[in-house]
C-alpha angles and dihedrals in degrees: 000000000000091000091049090050091054095045099038108020096161093049091047092049093049092047090053092049091050092046091051089051091051096046102038099074091057092047096051120086115230088245092063101103095164124038126184120204121189122187140150109292100256093044091046089059091054092045089051089056092050092047092050091053092054120085090202095051109029097082096036105046133079113190117204126184121227119216116258090247092062132070115314097214129102119246127192119188139176133173097274101035146327150213130239128193126189127170093284111030145019118213129190117213120202 
């Protein structure tokens, strides 16, 4: 995937945003009323679009961009747990 990211950065970014939108509803417990997603600024914009198109996520998720100088991973958190994804692994925290 690293080669694809270098050759097609916009496509890679959009694929990741769409994949997060597909997977997130199944990762979230029903009790998670408020979900915070942090991601690099350009990716955060795409994730925001995906979240807004989802009936299950639009009213529950707040997407916040992280400055380019900070971590480049995506983090999703809720009161009882969370999920973080960097370039290599995704981990669910209960």
